[in-house]
A tleap script that builds the chain and sets N, CA, C and O, in Angstrom:
source leaprc.protein.ff14SB
mol = sequence {
  NMET LYS ARG ILE ALA THR LYS TYR MET LEU
  TYR PRO GLY LEU PHE GLY ILE SER LEU TRP
  VAL ILE PHE ALA GLN GLN PRO SER PRO ASP
  ILE LEU ALA ASP ILE SER ASN ALA TRP SER
  ASN PHE VAL SER SER GLY GLN LEU VAL ALA
  MET ILE ILE GLY MET VAL LEU GLY TYR LEU
  ILE ARG MET PHE THR SER CTYR
}
set mol.1.N position { 70.240 -52.899 -16.471 }
set mol.1.CA position { 69.191 -53.717 -15.782 }
set mol.1.C position { 68.285 -52.582 -14.751 }
set mol.1.O position { 68.818 -51.808 -13.956 }
set mol.2.N position { 67.000 -52.696 -14.963 }
set mol.2.CA position { 66.232 -51.900 -14.272 }
set mol.2.C position { 66.149 -52.007 -12.759 }
set mol.2.O position { 66.060 -53.158 -12.334 }
set mol.3.N position { 66.161 -51.087 -11.924 }
set mol.3.CA position { 65.966 -51.543 -10.561 }
set mol.3.C position { 64.470 -51.449 -10.146 }
set mol.3.O position { 63.739 -50.638 -10.713 }
set mol.4.N position { 64.024 -52.232 -9.208 }
set mol.4.CA position { 62.978 -52.683 -9.316 }
set mol.4.C position { 62.343 -51.221 -7.951 }
set mol.4.O position { 63.071 -51.088 -6.968 }
set mol.5.N position { 61.478 -50.595 -8.013 }
set mol.5.CA position { 61.085 -49.755 -6.686 }
set mol.5.C position { 61.030 -50.411 -5.552 }
set mol.5.O position { 60.739 -51.606 -5.599 }
set mol.6.N position { 61.218 -49.964 -4.653 }
set mol.6.CA position { 60.852 -51.145 -3.169 }
set mol.6.C position { 59.609 -51.026 -3.183 }
set mol.6.O position { 59.077 -52.124 -3.015 }
set mol.7.N position { 58.646 -49.916 -3.347 }
set mol.7.CA position { 57.146 -50.190 -3.190 }
set mol.7.C position { 56.820 -51.221 -3.841 }
set mol.7.O position { 56.047 -52.026 -3.322 }
set mol.8.N position { 57.238 -51.394 -4.885 }
set mol.8.CA position { 56.859 -52.775 -5.718 }
set mol.8.C position { 57.455 -54.111 -5.367 }
set mol.8.O position { 57.193 -55.146 -5.979 }
set mol.9.N position { 58.214 -54.029 -4.418 }
set mol.9.CA position { 58.996 -55.478 -4.096 }
set mol.9.C position { 57.844 -56.177 -2.955 }
set mol.9.O position { 57.838 -57.377 -2.680 }
set mol.10.N position { 57.148 -55.434 -2.526 }
set mol.10.CA position { 55.801 -56.095 -1.907 }
set mol.10.C position { 54.863 -56.381 -2.581 }
set mol.10.O position { 54.524 -55.603 -3.474 }
set mol.11.N position { 54.126 -57.637 -2.350 }
set mol.11.CA position { 53.243 -57.979 -3.193 }
set mol.11.C position { 52.165 -57.186 -3.159 }
set mol.11.O position { 51.696 -56.827 -2.079 }
set mol.12.N position { 51.556 -56.756 -4.512 }
set mol.12.CA position { 50.615 -55.799 -4.325 }
set mol.12.C position { 49.314 -56.051 -3.919 }
set mol.12.O position { 48.660 -55.029 -3.708 }
set mol.13.N position { 48.688 -57.204 -3.729 }
set mol.13.CA position { 47.469 -57.471 -3.325 }
set mol.13.C position { 46.555 -57.904 -4.516 }
set mol.13.O position { 47.009 -58.306 -5.587 }
set mol.14.N position { 45.362 -57.798 -4.259 }
set mol.14.CA position { 44.277 -57.975 -5.195 }
set mol.14.C position { 44.058 -56.530 -5.740 }
set mol.14.O position { 43.999 -55.649 -4.882 }
set mol.15.N position { 43.926 -56.153 -7.096 }
set mol.15.CA position { 43.405 -55.246 -7.376 }
set mol.15.C position { 44.565 -53.748 -7.317 }
set mol.15.O position { 44.243 -52.623 -7.700 }
set mol.16.N position { 45.490 -54.010 -6.924 }
set mol.16.CA position { 46.416 -53.279 -6.170 }
set mol.16.C position { 46.579 -52.464 -5.212 }
set mol.16.O position { 47.223 -51.420 -5.116 }
set mol.17.N position { 45.582 -53.352 -4.122 }
set mol.17.CA position { 45.371 -52.702 -3.006 }
set mol.17.C position { 46.652 -53.379 -2.105 }
set mol.17.O position { 47.008 -54.535 -2.333 }
set mol.18.N position { 47.156 -52.737 -1.303 }
set mol.18.CA position { 48.152 -53.262 -0.467 }
set mol.18.C position { 48.095 -53.983 0.389 }
set mol.18.O position { 47.412 -53.371 1.210 }
set mol.19.N position { 48.392 -55.088 0.886 }
set mol.19.CA position { 48.235 -56.160 1.901 }
set mol.19.C position { 48.223 -55.351 3.364 }
set mol.19.O position { 47.390 -55.586 4.240 }
set mol.20.N position { 49.081 -54.554 3.457 }
set mol.20.CA position { 48.948 -53.784 4.603 }
set mol.20.C position { 47.491 -53.193 5.070 }
set mol.20.O position { 47.061 -53.268 6.221 }
set mol.21.N position { 46.780 -52.561 3.908 }
set mol.21.CA position { 45.645 -51.815 4.108 }
set mol.21.C position { 44.777 -53.414 4.654 }
set mol.21.O position { 44.369 -53.422 5.815 }
set mol.22.N position { 44.617 -54.280 4.057 }
set mol.22.CA position { 44.073 -55.626 4.325 }
set mol.22.C position { 44.411 -55.948 5.765 }
set mol.22.O position { 43.581 -56.286 6.609 }
set mol.23.N position { 45.499 -55.832 5.930 }
set mol.23.CA position { 45.970 -56.600 7.511 }
set mol.23.C position { 45.610 -55.493 8.424 }
set mol.23.O position { 45.507 -55.820 9.606 }
set mol.24.N position { 45.404 -54.296 8.138 }
set mol.24.CA position { 44.912 -53.441 9.003 }
set mol.24.C position { 43.456 -53.217 9.567 }
set mol.24.O position { 43.095 -52.472 10.479 }
set mol.25.N position { 42.755 -54.029 8.809 }
set mol.25.CA position { 41.355 -54.034 8.972 }
set mol.25.C position { 40.937 -54.536 10.486 }
set mol.25.O position { 41.816 -55.117 11.123 }
set mol.26.N position { 40.081 -54.409 10.894 }
set mol.26.CA position { 39.475 -54.993 12.410 }
set mol.26.C position { 38.614 -55.841 11.825 }
set mol.26.O position { 38.006 -55.380 10.859 }
set mol.27.N position { 38.319 -57.310 12.236 }
set mol.27.CA position { 37.645 -58.189 11.651 }
set mol.27.C position { 36.082 -58.071 12.470 }
set mol.27.O position { 36.200 -57.983 13.692 }
set mol.28.N position { 35.258 -58.064 12.166 }
set mol.28.CA position { 33.911 -58.335 12.836 }
set mol.28.C position { 33.526 -59.841 13.441 }
set mol.28.O position { 33.249 -60.906 12.890 }
set mol.29.N position { 33.636 -59.447 14.776 }
set mol.29.CA position { 33.362 -60.934 15.402 }
set mol.29.C position { 31.962 -61.429 15.242 }
set mol.29.O position { 31.897 -62.614 15.569 }
set mol.30.N position { 31.028 -61.023 14.923 }
set mol.30.CA position { 29.979 -61.502 14.568 }
set mol.30.C position { 29.204 -61.456 13.378 }
set mol.30.O position { 28.151 -60.835 13.239 }
set mol.31.N position { 29.978 -62.378 12.244 }
set mol.31.CA position { 29.671 -62.711 10.958 }
set mol.31.C position { 28.314 -63.001 10.606 }
set mol.31.O position { 27.929 -62.622 9.500 }
set mol.32.N position { 27.429 -63.685 11.454 }
set mol.32.CA position { 26.083 -64.034 11.051 }
set mol.32.C position { 25.311 -62.991 11.023 }
set mol.32.O position { 24.344 -62.834 10.277 }
set mol.33.N position { 25.754 -62.178 11.914 }
set mol.33.CA position { 24.904 -60.690 12.226 }
set mol.33.C position { 24.915 -60.187 10.842 }
set mol.33.O position { 23.965 -60.170 10.060 }
set mol.34.N position { 26.255 -59.736 10.624 }
set mol.34.CA position { 26.582 -59.075 9.299 }
set mol.34.C position { 25.792 -59.441 7.749 }
set mol.34.O position { 25.289 -58.742 6.869 }
set mol.35.N position { 25.996 -61.002 7.962 }
set mol.35.CA position { 25.257 -61.612 6.936 }
set mol.35.C position { 23.611 -61.656 6.721 }
set mol.35.O position { 22.901 -61.829 5.730 }
set mol.36.N position { 23.346 -61.413 8.147 }
set mol.36.CA position { 21.973 -61.311 8.455 }
set mol.36.C position { 21.342 -59.990 7.757 }
set mol.36.O position { 20.369 -59.847 7.017 }
set mol.37.N position { 22.353 -59.022 8.328 }
set mol.37.CA position { 21.925 -57.428 7.955 }
set mol.37.C position { 21.844 -57.551 6.192 }
set mol.37.O position { 20.836 -57.247 5.553 }
set mol.38.N position { 22.996 -58.008 5.644 }
set mol.38.CA position { 23.177 -57.817 4.432 }
set mol.38.C position { 21.839 -58.316 3.773 }
set mol.38.O position { 21.292 -57.516 3.014 }
set mol.39.N position { 21.265 -59.496 3.963 }
set mol.39.CA position { 20.611 -60.295 3.483 }
set mol.39.C position { 19.134 -59.590 3.434 }
set mol.39.O position { 18.357 -59.569 2.479 }
set mol.40.N position { 18.946 -58.939 4.917 }
set mol.40.CA position { 17.608 -57.626 5.066 }
set mol.40.C position { 17.717 -56.666 4.197 }
set mol.40.O position { 16.750 -56.429 3.474 }
set mol.41.N position { 18.856 -55.944 4.084 }
set mol.41.CA position { 19.242 -54.984 3.331 }
set mol.41.C position { 18.813 -55.063 1.755 }
set mol.41.O position { 18.276 -54.149 1.129 }
set mol.42.N position { 19.156 -56.314 1.264 }
set mol.42.CA position { 18.662 -57.024 -0.131 }
set mol.42.C position { 17.455 -57.238 -0.500 }
set mol.42.O position { 17.104 -57.078 -1.668 }
set mol.43.N position { 16.610 -57.651 0.499 }
set mol.43.CA position { 15.269 -57.582 0.604 }
set mol.43.C position { 14.654 -56.347 0.483 }
set mol.43.O position { 14.041 -55.819 -0.444 }
set mol.44.N position { 14.943 -55.986 1.625 }
set mol.44.CA position { 14.353 -54.524 2.070 }
set mol.44.C position { 14.216 -53.409 0.868 }
set mol.44.O position { 13.230 -52.675 0.800 }
set mol.45.N position { 15.232 -53.358 -0.010 }
set mol.45.CA position { 15.692 -52.674 -0.978 }
set mol.45.C position { 15.079 -52.809 -2.125 }
set mol.45.O position { 14.931 -51.858 -2.893 }
set mol.46.N position { 14.521 -54.383 -2.447 }
set mol.46.CA position { 14.066 -54.460 -3.387 }
set mol.46.C position { 14.756 -55.104 -4.618 }
set mol.46.O position { 14.186 -55.267 -5.697 }
set mol.47.N position { 16.202 -55.500 -4.320 }
set mol.47.CA position { 17.178 -55.862 -5.188 }
set mol.47.C position { 16.518 -57.880 -5.497 }
set mol.47.O position { 16.642 -58.553 -6.520 }
set mol.48.N position { 16.003 -58.186 -4.435 }
set mol.48.CA position { 15.695 -59.613 -4.792 }
set mol.48.C position { 14.518 -59.724 -5.666 }
set mol.48.O position { 14.379 -60.776 -6.290 }
set mol.49.N position { 13.696 -58.830 -5.789 }
set mol.49.CA position { 12.492 -58.930 -6.531 }
set mol.49.C position { 13.151 -58.600 -7.909 }
set mol.49.O position { 12.980 -59.399 -8.830 }
set mol.50.N position { 13.832 -57.567 -8.089 }
set mol.50.CA position { 14.611 -57.319 -9.157 }
set mol.50.C position { 15.506 -58.351 -9.707 }
set mol.50.O position { 15.594 -58.452 -10.931 }
set mol.51.N position { 16.158 -59.102 -8.958 }
set mol.51.CA position { 16.749 -60.396 -9.455 }
set mol.51.C position { 15.951 -61.604 -10.127 }
set mol.51.O position { 16.283 -62.135 -11.186 }
set mol.52.N position { 14.733 -61.991 -9.268 }
set mol.52.CA position { 13.405 -62.770 -9.825 }
set mol.52.C position { 13.249 -62.445 -11.131 }
set mol.52.O position { 13.615 -63.167 -12.058 }
set mol.53.N position { 12.746 -61.438 -11.240 }
set mol.53.CA position { 12.276 -60.543 -12.642 }
set mol.53.C position { 13.185 -60.814 -13.557 }
set mol.53.O position { 12.883 -61.458 -14.561 }
set mol.54.N position { 14.532 -60.318 -13.316 }
set mol.54.CA position { 15.585 -60.690 -14.205 }
set mol.54.C position { 15.810 -61.760 -14.802 }
set mol.54.O position { 15.945 -61.960 -16.009 }
set mol.55.N position { 15.858 -62.560 -13.824 }
set mol.55.CA position { 16.062 -64.242 -14.300 }
set mol.55.C position { 14.684 -64.775 -15.162 }
set mol.55.O position { 14.730 -65.394 -16.225 }
set mol.56.N position { 13.518 -64.398 -14.470 }
set mol.56.CA position { 12.481 -64.859 -15.133 }
set mol.56.C position { 12.442 -64.173 -16.826 }
set mol.56.O position { 12.310 -64.897 -17.813 }
set mol.57.N position { 12.570 -62.804 -16.890 }
set mol.57.CA position { 12.723 -62.395 -18.296 }
set mol.57.C position { 13.890 -62.937 -19.082 }
set mol.57.O position { 13.696 -63.464 -20.177 }
set mol.58.N position { 14.865 -62.846 -18.661 }
set mol.58.CA position { 16.002 -63.726 -19.251 }
set mol.58.C position { 15.731 -65.374 -19.693 }
set mol.58.O position { 16.103 -65.856 -20.763 }
set mol.59.N position { 15.122 -65.990 -18.797 }
set mol.59.CA position { 15.000 -67.492 -19.286 }
set mol.59.C position { 13.643 -67.311 -20.589 }
set mol.59.O position { 13.600 -68.090 -21.542 }
set mol.60.N position { 12.778 -66.350 -20.437 }
set mol.60.CA position { 11.745 -66.270 -21.276 }
set mol.60.C position { 12.544 -65.950 -22.793 }
set mol.60.O position { 12.348 -66.670 -23.772 }
set mol.61.N position { 13.428 -64.812 -22.818 }
set mol.61.CA position { 13.963 -64.442 -23.694 }
set mol.61.C position { 14.759 -65.408 -24.399 }
set mol.61.O position { 14.742 -65.495 -25.627 }
set mol.62.N position { 15.673 -66.364 -23.416 }
set mol.62.CA position { 16.390 -67.522 -23.936 }
set mol.62.C position { 15.463 -68.198 -24.610 }
set mol.62.O position { 15.505 -68.223 -25.840 }
set mol.63.N position { 14.402 -68.904 -23.847 }
set mol.63.CA position { 13.530 -69.944 -24.402 }
set mol.63.C position { 12.873 -69.465 -25.927 }
set mol.63.O position { 12.691 -70.295 -26.818 }
set mol.64.N position { 12.536 -67.958 -26.096 }
set mol.64.CA position { 11.821 -67.496 -27.328 }
set mol.64.C position { 13.106 -67.655 -28.315 }
set mol.64.O position { 12.977 -68.257 -29.380 }
set mol.65.N position { 13.940 -67.277 -28.049 }
set mol.65.CA position { 14.749 -67.146 -29.074 }
set mol.65.C position { 16.043 -68.369 -29.495 }
set mol.65.O position { 16.894 -68.277 -30.380 }
set mol.66.N position { 15.861 -69.255 -28.719 }
set mol.66.CA position { 16.578 -70.687 -29.170 }
set mol.66.C position { 15.675 -71.105 -30.091 }
set mol.66.O position { 14.497 -70.790 -30.259 }
set mol.67.N position { 16.649 -72.133 -30.871 }
set mol.67.CA position { 15.516 -72.945 -31.740 }
set mol.67.C position { 16.168 -74.370 -31.599 }
set mol.67.O position { 15.635 -75.348 -32.122 }
savepdb mol mol.pdb
quit
């Protein structure tokens, strides 16, 4: 019978990340500011425009290739 190593007896968490690493993080008290900063970075870096262009091109390709 195989012995289970001690480090694997704890739940390894998502993608092998230890739960202790997740619990050790300090949560940000201002979540709305974090969301606002992420959105402004998304817009200012041009990713929003790239997403819209990709959706339009994908829709056009789907429209022209379907019958």
